[in-house]
N, C-alpha and C positions, 0 to 999 in steps of 0.2 A: 623566274623569281620575279614577286612585284618588287618594281626600286623607283624612288620620286629621283626626276632628272633636274637641274638646280641651273640658274645661270651659274655666270662665274661670284657674282656677289651674292649668291644661296638664296634666288628667288624661285619658289617650286616652280613649276614648268608643268610637268604632268608625270604620270605615273608610268611604267612599262613593264610588261614582259618579256625578260630576259633568261637566256638560260645558261646555269649555273657556269660553265664552263666558258662564254664569253663573259661573265663577269670575271674571273678568274684571271680569264686573258687580262683586261682591265687592268686587273691591279699587279699585276705583272709588268707590265708592257707601260704604263700608264694612262693608256689611250686605245680605245678602238674605234673602227671606222664602220656604221650599220647603214644600211642599202635602204634607202628610202622611194619607192616607187612613184611616181607622179604620174597622174593621168594624161598630162597633155603634153609628154617627152618621153622619148623614146627608152630614154636611158636612164637605170635611178638617180637620185643625189645621194651624195653621202653626207653623211651626219657622223663627223668628231664627237666621241664621247669620251672626257677627261675625266680620271679618277685622281682626285683630290682626299691627302691623308691630314687627318686633324688630331693636334692633340687633344685629347678632350678631357673634361675636369677632372673624372675619376682616375686619370691618370693612364687611362688606354685609347690604344691609337684609332678611327673612326674613318671609313672611307667614305665622300660622297662622287656622283658623278654629276660632272658640270658639262656644259655644252653652250655656244656663242650664240648657234643659229635655233631662238625659241621659235622660228616659226617652222622650219623644220621640225624639229622636238614635235612639234603639234600637228603635225603630217601622220607623225605612226598610230600605228592602231594603241588607244590606251586601255593599259593595263584598270583591274579596278581593286581596290582594299577591300578587305573580309567584310566590312557595313554595306558598301555599297554592291554585292556579287548580288543577294538576291533581288534588290529591285533593276537592276540591270535586266537579269534574265525574265523576271516579270515582264516588261516591258519589251522587250523579244519575239516573248511567245504573244504577246499584242498584236507587236507590229506581224509576223508570221501571220496570223490566224485570222486580222485585215487584209493583208496580200493574198489570202485565199481566196477570202470573200469576195474581194474586189476581181478578181481570176472569173471566179462562178460567172457573179452577176456579167460582166463584158462577154462569156460564151451563153449565155441566154439571149445576149439581145445579137 
C-alpha cells in the first residue's frame, strides 16, 4: 500500500509502498523499523517509522507515519501515486530500450 512518510512536523518526505501487515503492526505497536540497505556499508541502516494518531475535524482518527531521519527515508525505493505510475513506467521502458541499444552498439565495436 502506498503511504506518505512525514517529518515529525508533518512535512511530506516521500511515498513508499509498504505491505498492509507492516502498516497494521505499526499502528498496533506505535512504530516499526525498516531495513534500508546502503551500498557503501555491509550492514543496512534501520529507519524508525512512528504512527501518529490525530483527531480529525470530522471526529475520526487518522494515522500519519513519521520519521526523524529524512535522509535515510529518501534512500527507500519510492512508491508512486496513481497519477504518476504511467509516466514512471514509460520512463523505465525507455531507459531499458536505451540500455539495450548501448549494449548492442558496444558488442558491434
